[in-house]
C-alpha positions as CSV (number, residue, x, y, z in Angstrom):
1,M,-51.1,28.7,-27.3
2,I,-49.3,25.9,-25.4
3,K,-49.7,25.8,-21.7
4,K,-46.9,25.4,-19.7
5,E,-48.7,23.4,-16.9
6,E,-49.7,20.8,-19.8
7,I,-46.0,20.1,-20.9
8,L,-44.9,19.7,-17.5
9,A,-47.6,17.2,-16.7
10,Y,-46.8,15.2,-19.7
11,I,-43.1,15.0,-19.1
12,K,-44.0,13.8,-15.6
13,G,-46.1,10.9,-16.8
14,N,-43.6,10.3,-19.7
15,P,-39.9,10.4,-18.5
16,N,-37.1,10.5,-20.8
17,S,-39.3,12.1,-23.5
18,R,-37.5,14.1,-26.4
19,F,-38.6,17.2,-28.3
20,I,-40.5,15.1,-31.3
21,D,-42.0,13.0,-28.7
22,I,-43.5,16.1,-27.2
23,V,-44.7,17.3,-30.5
24,K,-46.2,14.2,-31.7
25,R,-48.0,13.2,-28.4
26,N,-49.5,16.8,-27.7
27,K,-50.2,17.5,-31.3
28,I,-48.4,20.4,-31.6
29,H,-48.3,22.3,-34.7
30,P,-44.8,23.0,-36.3
31,S,-45.6,26.8,-36.2
32,K,-45.5,26.6,-32.5
33,N,-42.3,24.5,-32.3
34,R,-40.3,28.0,-31.1
35,E,-42.9,28.6,-28.1
36,L,-42.3,25.0,-27.1
37,T,-38.7,25.4,-27.1
38,S,-38.9,28.4,-25.3
39,I,-41.5,26.9,-22.6
40,L,-38.7,23.9,-22.2
41,K,-36.0,26.2,-21.8
42,D,-38.3,28.1,-18.9
43,L,-38.8,24.7,-17.1
44,V,-35.1,23.7,-17.1
45,F,-34.2,27.2,-15.8
46,E,-37.1,27.1,-13.2
47,H,-35.5,23.7,-12.1
48,K,-38.4,21.8,-12.7
49,I,-37.3,19.6,-15.8
50,Y,-33.8,18.2,-16.7
51,K,-32.3,18.3,-20.3
52,S,-30.3,15.2,-20.5
53,R,-27.1,14.9,-22.9
54,D,-29.3,12.9,-25.1
55,D,-31.8,16.1,-25.5
56,S,-34.4,14.5,-23.5
57,Y,-36.6,15.8,-20.9
58,S,-37.5,14.3,-17.4
59,L,-39.1,15.6,-14.4
60,L,-36.6,16.8,-11.5
61,E,-37.0,15.5,-7.8
62,K,-35.3,17.4,-5.1
63,I,-33.9,15.3,-2.2
64,N,-31.5,17.4,-0.2
65,T,-30.0,20.7,0.2
66,I,-26.5,21.3,1.3
67,T,-23.9,24.4,1.6
68,G,-20.3,24.3,0.7
69,E,-17.7,25.7,-1.5
70,I,-17.9,25.1,-5.1
71,R,-15.0,24.1,-7.0
72,F,-14.9,24.4,-10.9
73,A,-13.3,21.7,-12.8
74,G,-12.8,20.5,-16.4
75,E,-12.0,24.2,-17.6
76,G,-15.1,25.4,-15.8
77,K,-17.5,22.8,-17.8
78,F,-18.8,21.3,-14.5
79,A,-18.1,22.0,-10.6
80,F,-18.3,19.8,-7.3
81,V,-19.5,21.0,-3.9
82,D,-18.1,18.5,-1.1
83,F,-20.4,17.8,1.6
84,K,-20.1,15.5,4.8
85,V,-21.9,12.3,4.5
86,N,-21.0,11.5,8.0
87,D,-18.2,12.5,10.6
88,S,-15.5,10.8,8.4
89,E,-16.5,10.7,5.0
90,T,-17.0,13.4,2.3
91,E,-18.9,13.3,-1.2
92,G,-18.6,15.9,-3.8
93,I,-21.9,16.6,-5.9
94,F,-21.3,17.3,-9.5
95,I,-22.5,20.5,-10.7
96,P,-23.2,21.0,-14.9
97,N,-22.2,24.7,-15.5
98,I,-25.8,25.5,-16.6
99,Y,-26.6,25.4,-13.3
100,F,-23.7,27.9,-11.7
101,N,-26.4,30.6,-11.5
102,K,-23.6,33.2,-11.4
103,A,-21.6,31.1,-8.8
104,M,-17.7,31.2,-9.3
105,N,-14.8,29.3,-8.3
106,G,-14.4,29.3,-4.5
107,D,-17.9,31.0,-4.0
108,T,-19.7,29.5,-0.4
109,V,-23.2,28.4,-2.1
110,K,-26.6,26.6,-1.4
111,V,-27.1,23.7,-3.6
112,G,-30.0,21.9,-4.1
113,I,-29.3,17.9,-5.1
114,F,-31.9,16.8,-7.5
115,K,-32.4,13.5,-9.3
116,P,-34.1,13.0,-12.7
117,Q,-37.3,11.1,-12.8
118,G,-37.1,7.6,-13.9
119,D,-33.2,7.6,-13.7
120,K,-32.5,3.9,-13.2
121,N,-28.6,4.5,-12.1
122,G,-29.8,6.8,-9.4
123,K,-27.7,9.9,-10.9
124,T,-27.8,13.2,-8.7
125,F,-26.4,16.3,-9.4
126,G,-26.3,19.7,-7.9
127,I,-28.0,23.2,-8.8
128,V,-26.8,26.4,-7.1
129,E,-29.8,28.0,-5.4
130,S,-28.0,31.0,-3.9
131,I,-24.6,32.3,-3.3
132,I,-24.1,32.6,0.5
133,K,-20.4,34.2,0.0
134,S,-18.8,35.6,-3.1
135,Q,-15.1,34.5,-2.8
136,T,-13.5,35.1,-6.3
137,T,-13.3,38.7,-6.7
138,T,-10.0,38.7,-8.7
139,L,-8.6,36.8,-11.5
140,T,-5.4,37.0,-13.1
141,G,-4.7,36.5,-16.9
142,V,-2.9,37.7,-19.9
143,L,-3.4,40.6,-22.1
144,F,-3.6,39.9,-26.0
145,L,-5.2,41.4,-29.2
146,K,-8.6,40.3,-30.3
147,Y,-10.2,42.0,-33.3
148,N,-7.4,44.9,-32.8
149,Q,-8.4,45.4,-29.2
150,L,-6.8,44.6,-26.0
151,A,-8.4,41.3,-24.5
152,F,-8.1,39.4,-21.2
153,K,-7.6,35.4,-21.2
154,P,-7.6,34.1,-17.6
155,L,-4.5,32.1,-16.5
156,N,-7.1,30.0,-14.7
157,A,-8.7,27.5,-17.4
158,N,-11.6,26.6,-15.3
159,F,-12.8,30.8,-16.0
160,S,-12.2,30.0,-19.9
161,I,-16.0,29.5,-20.2
162,Y,-16.5,33.2,-19.6
163,E,-16.3,36.1,-22.0
164,F,-14.5,39.1,-20.7
165,V,-15.1,42.9,-21.3
166,I,-12.3,45.2,-20.1
167,N,-13.4,48.6,-18.5
168,D,-12.0,51.4,-20.1
169,N,-10.4,52.5,-16.8
170,Y,-7.5,50.3,-16.5
171,V,-3.8,50.6,-15.2
172,D,-0.6,51.1,-17.6
173,A,-0.7,47.8,-19.0
174,R,0.4,46.6,-22.4
175,L,0.3,43.7,-24.7
176,E,1.5,40.3,-23.3
177,D,1.3,41.7,-19.8
178,V,0.3,39.2,-16.9
179,V,-2.4,41.2,-14.8
180,E,-4.8,41.1,-12.0
181,A,-8.3,42.2,-12.8
182,R,-11.3,42.9,-10.6
183,I,-14.6,41.7,-11.6
184,I,-17.2,44.5,-11.7
185,S,-20.0,42.6,-12.7
186,N,-21.1,38.9,-13.4
187,N,-24.1,38.6,-16.0
188,G,-23.5,34.7,-16.2
189,K,-21.1,33.9,-18.9
190,L,-20.1,37.6,-19.5
191,L,-17.7,39.1,-16.9
192,E,-16.8,42.8,-16.8
193,I,-13.5,43.3,-15.3
194,N,-11.0,46.2,-14.2
195,I,-7.3,46.0,-14.9
196,V,-5.9,46.7,-11.4
197,K,-2.4,46.0,-11.5
198,K,0.3,44.6,-13.6
199,I,2.2,41.5,-12.3
200,S,4.8,40.8,-15.1
201,N,5.2,40.1,-18.6
202,I,5.2,36.6,-20.3
203,G,9.0,37.2,-21.0
204,D,9.4,36.9,-17.1
205,P,10.0,33.2,-16.1
206,N,8.3,33.4,-13.0
207,C,5.2,35.5,-14.3
208,Y,2.6,32.8,-14.1
209,V,4.1,31.4,-10.3
210,K,3.6,35.1,-9.3
211,A,0.2,35.3,-11.0
212,L,-0.9,32.0,-9.1
213,S,0.4,33.3,-5.8
214,I,-2.1,36.1,-6.1
215,E,-5.1,34.0,-7.4
216,K,-4.5,31.8,-4.2
217,N,-4.3,34.9,-2.0
218,I,-0.7,33.9,-0.8
219,P,0.4,37.2,1.1
220,N,3.3,38.8,-0.4
221,D,4.3,41.5,1.9
222,F,4.0,42.0,5.6
223,P,1.3,44.8,6.9
224,K,3.2,48.2,7.9
225,E,2.2,47.4,11.7
226,V,3.9,44.1,11.6
227,L,6.9,45.4,10.2
228,D,7.3,48.1,12.4
229,A,6.6,45.9,15.6
230,A,9.4,43.6,14.3
231,S,11.8,46.7,13.7
232,L,11.5,47.3,17.3
233,I,13.2,43.8,18.6
234,P,16.7,44.1,19.0
235,Q,18.8,41.6,16.6
236,D,21.2,40.8,19.5
237,I,20.8,39.5,23.1
238,K,23.5,41.6,24.9
239,D,21.0,43.5,27.0
240,E,18.5,40.7,27.6
241,N,18.2,39.1,31.0
242,I,19.9,35.3,31.0
243,D,19.4,34.5,34.7
244,D,16.3,32.2,33.9
245,R,18.3,30.3,31.3
246,V,21.0,27.2,31.0
247,D,24.2,28.6,29.3
248,L,24.9,26.2,26.9
249,R,27.4,28.5,24.5
250,N,30.4,26.4,25.5
251,E,28.8,23.1,24.1
252,L,29.6,22.0,20.5
253,I,26.3,22.7,18.9
254,V,25.7,22.6,15.1
255,T,23.0,23.4,12.6
256,I,22.6,20.7,9.7
257,D,20.3,22.0,6.8
258,G,19.7,22.4,2.8
259,D,22.3,24.7,1.0
260,D,20.0,27.3,0.5
261,T,18.5,27.6,3.7
262,K,18.2,30.9,5.5
263,D,16.0,30.4,8.5
264,F,17.6,27.8,10.9
265,D,15.2,27.1,14.0
266,D,16.8,23.8,15.0
267,A,20.5,22.8,16.1
268,I,21.9,19.7,17.7
269,S,24.4,18.4,19.9
270,V,25.4,14.7,20.7
271,K,27.5,13.3,23.7
272,K,28.6,9.8,24.0
273,L,28.4,9.1,27.8
274,D,31.0,6.9,29.6
275,N,28.0,4.1,30.4
276,G,27.9,3.8,26.8
277,N,24.5,6.0,26.8
278,F,24.1,9.0,24.5
279,E,23.1,12.6,25.5
280,L,20.9,13.9,22.7
281,G,20.4,17.8,22.9
282,V,17.7,19.6,20.3
283,H,17.8,23.1,20.5
284,I,15.0,24.9,19.3
285,A,14.9,28.8,18.4
286,D,12.6,30.4,21.4
287,V,10.3,32.4,19.0
288,S,7.7,32.7,22.0
289,Y,10.2,35.1,23.8
290,Y,10.2,37.8,20.9
291,V,6.1,36.8,19.5
292,K,3.9,37.7,22.0
293,E,0.3,36.3,21.8
294,G,-2.3,38.5,20.6
295,E,0.4,41.1,19.2
296,S,0.4,42.2,15.7
297,I,3.4,39.7,15.0
298,D,1.2,37.0,16.3
299,N,-2.1,37.7,14.7
300,E,-0.3,37.7,11.4
301,A,1.6,34.6,12.0
302,L,-1.8,32.9,13.2
303,E,-3.2,34.2,9.8
304,R,-0.3,32.6,7.6
305,G,-0.2,29.6,9.5
306,T,3.0,28.3,8.1
307,S,5.8,29.6,5.7
308,I,5.1,28.7,2.0
309,Y,8.1,27.1,0.1
310,M,7.3,28.0,-3.7
311,V,9.6,27.5,-6.5
312,H,10.7,31.4,-6.7
313,K,10.6,32.5,-3.2
314,V,9.7,31.3,0.3
315,V,6.6,33.5,2.1
316,P,7.6,33.3,5.6
317,M,5.3,33.1,8.3
318,L,7.5,35.7,10.4
319,P,9.0,39.1,9.2
320,T,12.5,38.1,8.1
321,S,14.1,40.4,10.9
322,L,13.1,37.5,13.0
323,S,13.0,34.3,10.7
324,N,16.2,35.2,9.4
325,G,17.7,37.5,12.2
326,I,17.3,37.6,16.0
327,C,15.4,34.0,16.1
328,S,17.5,32.0,13.5
329,L,20.3,30.0,15.0
330,N,23.1,31.5,12.8
331,P,26.7,30.2,13.5
332,N,28.8,32.0,16.1
333,V,26.2,34.5,17.6
334,D,24.4,34.0,20.9
335,R,20.7,33.0,20.7
336,F,17.7,32.1,22.9
337,T,16.4,28.4,22.7
338,L,14.2,26.0,24.4
339,S,16.3,22.8,24.8
340,V,15.3,19.2,25.0
341,I,18.0,17.2,26.5
342,T,17.2,13.5,26.1
343,T,19.5,10.5,27.6
344,V,19.1,7.4,25.1
345,D,20.5,4.0,25.8
346,K,22.2,1.7,23.4
347,N,18.9,0.1,22.5
348,G,17.4,3.3,21.5
349,K,15.2,3.6,24.9
350,R,15.2,6.9,26.4
351,Q,15.9,7.1,30.0
352,N,15.2,10.8,31.0
353,T,14.5,14.2,29.5
354,K,15.0,17.8,30.6
355,I,13.1,20.6,28.7
356,I,14.9,24.0,29.6
357,P,15.1,27.4,28.4
358,S,18.6,27.8,27.1
359,I,21.2,30.3,25.6
360,I,23.3,28.7,22.9
361,N,25.9,29.7,20.2
362,S,26.0,27.4,17.1
363,K,29.7,26.5,16.1
364,Y,29.1,25.2,12.8
365,R,26.2,25.8,10.0
366,L,26.6,22.3,8.1
367,T,24.7,21.1,5.3
368,Y,23.1,18.1,4.4
369,D,25.3,17.6,1.3
370,R,28.4,17.9,3.4
371,V,27.4,15.7,6.2
372,N,26.2,13.0,3.4
373,K,29.8,13.0,2.0
374,F,30.8,12.9,6.0
375,I,29.1,9.8,6.2
376,S,29.2,8.0,2.7
377,E,32.9,9.4,1.7
378,N,34.4,9.5,5.1
379,L,35.3,13.4,4.1
380,V,36.3,14.5,7.5
381,F,35.9,18.0,8.8
382,G,38.8,20.2,9.8
383,D,37.7,20.1,13.6
384,K,38.5,17.0,15.3
385,K,35.9,17.8,18.0
386,L,33.2,18.0,15.2
387,N,34.4,15.0,13.5
388,E,34.1,13.0,17.0
389,M,30.7,14.4,17.7
390,M,29.2,13.8,14.0
391,T,30.4,10.2,14.4
392,Q,28.7,9.9,17.6
393,A,25.5,11.6,16.1
394,V,25.6,8.8,12.9
395,E,25.6,6.1,15.7
396,L,22.8,7.5,17.7
397,A,20.7,8.1,14.7
398,D,21.0,4.4,13.5
399,I,20.1,3.3,17.2
400,I,16.9,5.6,17.2
401,R,15.8,4.4,13.7
402,N,16.1,1.1,14.8
403,Y,14.0,1.5,17.9
404,K,11.5,3.1,15.8
405,N,11.5,0.6,13.3
406,E,10.7,-2.0,15.9
407,Q,7.9,0.0,17.3
408,G,6.3,0.2,13.7
409,Y,7.4,3.2,12.1
410,I,6.9,3.3,8.4
411,D,9.2,5.0,6.0
412,F,7.5,5.4,2.7
413,E,10.9,6.6,1.1
414,I,9.1,8.9,-1.2
415,V,11.3,10.2,-3.9
416,E,10.2,13.6,-5.2
417,P,11.1,15.9,-8.2
418,Y,13.7,18.6,-7.6
419,I,13.6,21.5,-10.0
420,K,16.7,23.2,-10.8
421,C,16.5,26.8,-12.1
422,D,18.9,29.4,-13.3
423,D,19.4,33.0,-11.6
424,K,16.6,34.3,-13.9
425,G,14.2,31.7,-12.6
426,N,14.3,29.3,-16.1
427,V,13.9,25.6,-15.5
428,I,17.5,24.0,-16.3
429,D,16.5,20.5,-15.1
430,I,14.1,18.3,-12.9
431,L,16.0,15.6,-10.8
432,A,14.6,12.9,-8.8
433,K,15.8,14.0,-5.3
434,E,17.2,11.2,-3.1
435,T,17.3,11.9,0.7
436,G,20.8,11.0,2.3
437,R,21.5,9.8,5.8
438,A,21.9,13.3,6.8
439,E,18.6,14.4,6.2
440,S,17.1,11.1,8.1
441,L,19.5,12.0,11.0
442,I,17.8,15.3,11.7
443,E,14.6,13.8,11.0
444,D,15.3,11.3,13.7
445,F,16.6,13.9,16.4
446,M,13.6,16.2,15.6
447,V,10.8,13.4,16.0
448,C,12.7,12.4,19.3
449,A,12.3,16.0,20.5
450,N,8.8,16.1,19.5
451,E,7.6,12.8,21.0
452,E,9.3,13.8,24.2
453,V,7.6,17.1,24.6
454,A,4.1,15.8,23.7
455,T,4.8,12.9,26.4
456,Y,5.9,15.4,28.8
457,L,2.9,17.6,28.7
458,T,0.6,14.7,28.5
459,R,1.7,13.4,31.8
460,K,1.6,16.9,33.3
461,K,-1.9,16.7,32.0
462,I,-1.5,20.4,30.3
463,P,-3.8,20.9,27.4
464,M,-1.6,21.2,24.0
465,I,-1.9,20.9,20.5
466,Y,-1.1,17.4,19.1
467,R,0.1,16.0,15.6
468,I,-2.4,13.4,15.2
469,H,-2.5,10.6,12.3
470,D,-5.3,8.2,12.7
471,K,-5.3,4.6,11.6
472,P,-6.1,4.2,7.7
473,D,-9.7,3.7,6.6
474,E,-11.1,-0.1,6.4
475,E,-12.5,0.7,2.8
476,K,-9.1,2.4,1.6
477,I,-7.5,-0.9,2.8
478,E,-9.9,-3.2,1.2
479,Y,-9.3,-1.4,-2.0
480,F,-5.8,-1.3,-1.5
481,K,-6.0,-5.3,-1.0
482,M,-8.0,-5.8,-4.2
483,V,-5.4,-3.6,-6.3
484,L,-2.5,-5.7,-5.0
485,N,-4.5,-8.9,-6.0
486,E,-5.1,-7.6,-9.4
487,L,-1.4,-7.1,-9.7
488,G,-0.4,-10.7,-8.7
489,I,1.1,-9.5,-5.1
490,K,0.0,-11.7,-2.3
491,V,0.0,-9.9,1.1
492,N,-1.9,-10.7,4.1
493,I,-4.0,-7.7,5.0
494,S,-6.3,-8.1,7.9
495,K,-8.9,-5.3,9.0
496,N,-8.9,-6.7,12.4
497,E,-5.1,-5.9,13.0
498,I,-4.4,-2.2,11.8
499,T,-1.4,-1.2,13.6
500,P,2.1,0.4,12.8
501,K,3.7,-2.8,13.1
502,S,1.3,-4.6,10.9
503,F,1.6,-1.9,8.2
504,Q,5.5,-2.0,8.5
505,K,5.2,-5.8,7.8
506,I,3.0,-5.3,5.0
507,I,5.3,-2.8,3.3
508,R,8.3,-5.2,3.6
509,E,6.3,-8.0,1.9
510,I,5.4,-5.9,-0.9
511,K,9.1,-4.6,-1.6
512,S,10.2,-8.3,-1.4
513,Q,8.0,-8.8,-4.5
514,R,8.0,-5.7,-6.4
515,D,9.6,-2.5,-5.2
516,D,7.9,0.0,-7.6
517,E,7.4,3.8,-6.6
518,F,3.7,3.9,-7.6
519,L,3.0,0.9,-4.9
520,K,4.4,3.5,-2.4
521,M,2.1,6.1,-3.7
522,L,-0.9,3.8,-3.7
523,F,-0.2,2.6,-0.2
524,L,0.5,6.4,0.9
525,R,-3.2,7.0,-0.4
526,T,-4.4,4.5,2.2
527,M,-3.2,6.7,5.0
528,S,-5.5,9.2,6.9
529,K,-4.3,12.7,6.6
530,A,-1.9,14.1,9.6
531,I,-3.8,17.2,11.5
532,Y,-3.5,19.2,14.4
533,S,-5.7,18.6,17.2
534,P,-6.0,19.1,21.0
535,D,-7.6,15.4,21.1
536,N,-4.6,13.1,21.2
537,V,-5.3,9.6,19.0
538,G,-1.6,9.0,18.3
539,H,0.4,9.4,15.3
540,F,0.1,6.0,13.3
541,G,2.9,6.6,10.6
542,L,5.5,7.3,13.4
543,A,4.2,4.6,15.7
544,S,3.9,7.4,18.4
545,E,1.5,7.4,21.2
546,E,2.0,11.1,21.9
547,Y,3.3,13.5,19.1
548,C,3.1,17.3,18.6
549,H,5.1,19.7,16.2
550,F,7.6,21.7,18.3
551,T,10.9,22.0,16.4
552,S,9.9,24.8,13.6
553,P,8.5,27.6,15.5
554,I,9.8,29.9,12.8
555,R,8.1,28.3,10.1
556,R,5.0,26.5,11.7
557,Y,2.5,28.3,14.0
558,P,1.4,25.1,16.0
559,D,5.0,24.6,17.0
560,L,5.1,28.4,18.4
561,V,1.9,27.5,20.5
562,V,3.7,24.4,22.2
563,H,6.5,26.6,22.9
564,R,4.0,29.2,24.3
565,I,2.5,26.3,26.7
566,L,5.8,25.1,27.8
567,R,6.5,28.9,28.7
568,N,3.3,29.5,30.6
569,Y,2.4,26.6,32.2
570,I,5.7,24.8,32.9
571,F,8.4,27.3,33.1
572,N,6.1,30.3,34.4
573,N,3.7,27.9,36.2
574,K,0.8,30.2,35.0
575,K,-2.8,29.1,36.2
576,F,-5.0,28.2,33.4
577,N,-8.8,27.3,32.9
578,R,-8.8,24.0,30.9
579,S,-11.9,24.2,29.0
580,E,-11.0,27.8,27.9
581,V,-7.5,26.5,26.8
582,I,-9.0,23.5,24.9
583,E,-11.7,25.6,23.2
584,K,-8.7,28.2,22.0
585,L,-6.4,25.3,20.9
586,E,-9.1,23.7,19.2
587,K,-9.6,26.6,16.9
588,I,-6.1,27.3,16.2
589,A,-5.6,23.5,15.5
590,I,-8.5,23.7,12.9
591,A,-7.1,26.8,11.4
592,N,-3.6,25.7,11.0
593,S,-4.8,22.1,9.4
594,E,-6.4,24.2,6.7
595,S,-3.5,26.5,6.3
596,E,-0.9,23.7,6.2
597,Q,-3.2,22.4,3.2
598,K,-3.4,25.8,1.6
599,A,0.1,25.8,1.7
600,L,0.9,22.2,0.5
601,Q,-1.5,23.1,-2.6
602,A,0.2,26.3,-3.3
603,E,3.8,24.4,-3.3
604,R,2.2,21.7,-5.4
605,D,0.6,24.2,-8.2
606,T,3.6,26.2,-8.3
607,N,5.9,23.0,-9.3
608,D,3.3,22.2,-11.6
609,L,3.7,25.3,-13.7
610,K,7.5,24.7,-13.7
611,Y,7.2,21.3,-14.8
612,A,5.1,22.4,-17.6
613,E,7.7,24.8,-18.2
614,Y,10.1,22.3,-18.5
615,Y,8.2,20.1,-20.9
616,K,7.1,22.8,-23.1
617,S,10.6,22.4,-24.9
618,K,10.2,18.6,-24.9
619,V,7.2,18.6,-27.1
620,G,7.6,15.9,-29.6
621,Q,9.9,13.8,-27.4
622,L,9.9,10.0,-26.7
623,L,10.2,9.2,-23.2
624,K,9.6,6.2,-21.2
625,G,7.6,5.8,-18.0
626,Q,5.6,3.9,-15.7
627,I,1.7,4.0,-15.1
628,L,1.2,5.7,-11.8
629,S,-2.8,5.8,-11.6
630,I,-5.5,4.7,-14.0
631,L,-8.9,7.0,-13.9
632,K,-12.0,7.4,-15.9
633,F,-10.6,10.1,-18.0
634,G,-6.9,8.6,-18.6
635,M,-3.4,7.5,-17.3
636,F,-1.0,9.3,-15.3
637,V,2.4,8.1,-16.6
638,E,5.5,8.9,-14.1
639,F,9.0,9.8,-15.7
640,E,12.2,9.1,-14.5
641,N,12.6,12.3,-12.6
642,K,9.4,11.5,-10.6
643,T,7.5,14.0,-12.7
644,E,4.0,12.8,-14.6
645,A,2.0,13.6,-17.7
646,L,-1.8,12.8,-18.4
647,V,-2.3,10.3,-21.3
648,H,-6.1,11.2,-22.0
649,V,-8.4,8.3,-22.8
650,S,-9.7,10.1,-25.8
651,T,-6.1,9.8,-27.4
652,M,-5.8,5.8,-27.0
653,I,-7.1,5.3,-30.2
654,D,-5.4,2.2,-31.4
655,D,-8.1,0.1,-29.3
656,E,-11.7,-0.1,-27.9
657,Y,-10.5,0.3,-24.1
658,E,-12.5,-0.2,-21.0
659,L,-11.8,0.6,-17.7
660,S,-11.7,-2.3,-15.4
661,E,-13.9,-2.3,-12.2
662,S,-11.0,-2.1,-9.9
663,Q,-9.7,0.7,-12.1
664,T,-6.4,-1.0,-12.2
665,E,-6.4,-1.6,-15.8
666,Y,-7.5,-0.1,-19.3
667,I,-8.7,-3.5,-21.2
668,G,-8.7,-3.5,-25.0
669,K,-9.6,-6.0,-27.5
670,N,-6.0,-6.6,-28.3
671,K,-4.1,-4.5,-25.8
672,T,-4.3,-4.0,-22.0
673,Y,-2.8,-1.2,-20.1
674,K,-2.3,-1.7,-16.1
675,L,-1.2,-0.2,-13.0
676,G,2.9,-0.4,-12.9
677,Q,3.2,-1.1,-16.6
678,E,6.3,0.5,-18.3
679,V,5.1,2.4,-21.2
680,E,6.5,4.7,-23.9
681,V,4.9,8.1,-24.6
682,I,5.5,11.1,-26.6
683,I,4.9,14.6,-25.1
684,V,2.1,16.5,-27.2
685,K,1.2,19.3,-25.0
686,S,2.8,21.4,-22.3
687,D,1.3,24.4,-20.9
688,P,3.0,26.6,-18.3
689,T,0.1,28.7,-17.6
690,N,-2.1,25.6,-15.8
691,G,0.9,23.4,-15.2
692,K,-0.7,20.3,-17.3
693,V,1.4,18.3,-19.3
694,D,-0.1,15.8,-21.9
695,A,1.6,12.7,-23.5
696,V,0.1,10.2,-26.3
697,L,1.2,6.5,-26.1
698,K,3.9,6.0,-28.9
699,S,1.5,3.1,-30.3
700,C,-1.3,5.6,-30.7
701,Y,1.0,8.6,-31.8
702,G,0.5,8.4,-35.6
703,K,-3.1,7.9,-35.4
704,Y,-3.5,11.0,-32.9
705,L,-1.5,13.3,-35.5
706,Q,-4.1,12.1,-38.1
707,S,-6.9,12.9,-35.8
708,L,-5.4,16.4,-35.7
709,K,-5.0,16.7,-39.3
710,N,-8.6,16.1,-39.8
711,K,-9.7,18.4,-37.1
712,S,-8.0,21.1,-38.6
713,K,-9.0,20.4,-42.0
714,Y,-12.8,20.5,-41.0
715,K,-12.3,23.6,-39.0
716,N,-10.7,25.5,-41.9
717,N,-13.6,24.1,-44.2
718,F,-16.1,25.0,-41.6
719,N,-14.4,28.6,-41.3
720,N,-14.4,29.2,-45.0
721,G,-18.2,27.9,-45.5
722,N,-17.4,24.8,-47.0
723,S,-18.7,22.6,-44.0
724,K,-21.4,21.0,-46.3
725,K,-19.2,20.3,-49.0
726,Y,-16.7,18.7,-46.8
727,H,-19.2,16.2,-45.3
728,D,-20.6,15.7,-48.8
729,K,-16.8,14.3,-49.8
730,K,-16.7,12.1,-46.6
């Protein structure tokens, strides 16, 4: 009988031992090989030894324990758990799927960090030791036939490593239905599920988007309690007291939004004064008048944090009777607002500001498209006074933008894809969406109002939620500098002078040498992430010393909080305990920073599904693109419409390529591919279930097709029991 302790002791003294080495050195008889295999499996399972990819064994040394959320990747072949190295730096520990130990994507887990004995590269990996909180209890998937029985295929490719057993008790779902399934039991690689709901059918163009919404726990309907409370709020203000409001209903006030916008939370007015100065009015829906802190509507809004703008629909933060009704600044109806009235001189400096509760009546619902035509094509409106005001608004916007530019305002001018769908939800086209002067005009006016509110509350020493954007990380700046050098772009970047003004100068220097979209994206990645916080560090990108979100209370909860602060502590002069308010704001800021990222990710993911739907009909087509990023597993190529496809390194079979140290080039013996290079690729795969689009370099396409034929031939021979014969022929 083989002793486990002796095998463990041998491996400890002989790292990287293969099975045959262990057999020979320990003089194990061939009849005992099966027993040895069982012992080695037990030791691996007990986390005492590690089996590497080359089938060698080493002792495992535990070096740390962390807690975090497990994120599956690589179609479930591995995962990561993020942990904080220090206050500003986060790392992800790699976990092979053999060490998931029944943990599922999104679970909060306790992970041991291990290092194989004798590993010279310092490689570490994680092993899930326990599940602290199970997050994934439901999945979405498609029903298909397998061995003449209904089977479940998960839409999330990271769950494709599992086998699924459907419990007999399931809802009335049919073949090719997209369904929601609840996990009943988890036996490692085998999941027993109940089909709990039919979501749609694969014939529905939005079926995968709907499924993704469920998988990401995006709310669909409002709770009955919230809807009941909203239904009690009157849809007009005829019976409301307006004595404490400034009456602006006779002023020329307009909204400017997108063609499809239904919730209007901001309106503007502009007057040019006799002395050459301007009076800018930014009028924002007074949501805090209707949504009271701690009540059901408010609790639901806090939980949601933000409205989510998905391809097929908007998921609002507030019930539509508020967001599209009484709070929306619809034309020709009286509405309650908070108004920021700012006097701006001809150089862009603000002379004075009033923040007041008001009542307005928007005279026009203008669109970006119509205002852009007014600006660029001189296509006038039918109202002379409106033409005059909009001319003054354009003049003022230019003055404000020039002033902000002098302060160091950073305009990345990022162009994004626009998905054009038909009435049923089918993607018709994807276009690069350029923003016009009208969009930047509204942006400049809203930034002005947000700055003024933040400055006002800061000077009054009243706690608030700031929108902060810290200066870029020094390491990221160094990497960006190295990449620019690799690309032959000469820019002077000093770590000792990280200011908005210096960064604005860097952008101009880069654009003068090479004005490429990928450089804008690369530069954007050097920037910190904007978040919410009661502690002010300024807003680097906007070159603002104080900044907050005030102008969108219908769709962002932090804006509603700022409105409440103005109402409670300025208009009503309410007393407060400073430390208690700051503690509460800290919790709200953290929660809303997280919900904002969740919403952004949901929007990106649903867009990806629609991009893949679009390219499914383009498989086999030749497209021109630019290399946007280079990674260990391949290159992302961006097309003219600003969408991307992955060229996986395994398909680059026309040469032997190595990734450069700076990750800016794939260097071959005869060819090199580098960041920003124009390439021709052929779309080879597009999967609308997971939003992935794959392409192959034109120069590799022939060999790629041949490799597919070879794989298919091998598979057919293997399945027919001819694998040995096939290998003999080769």
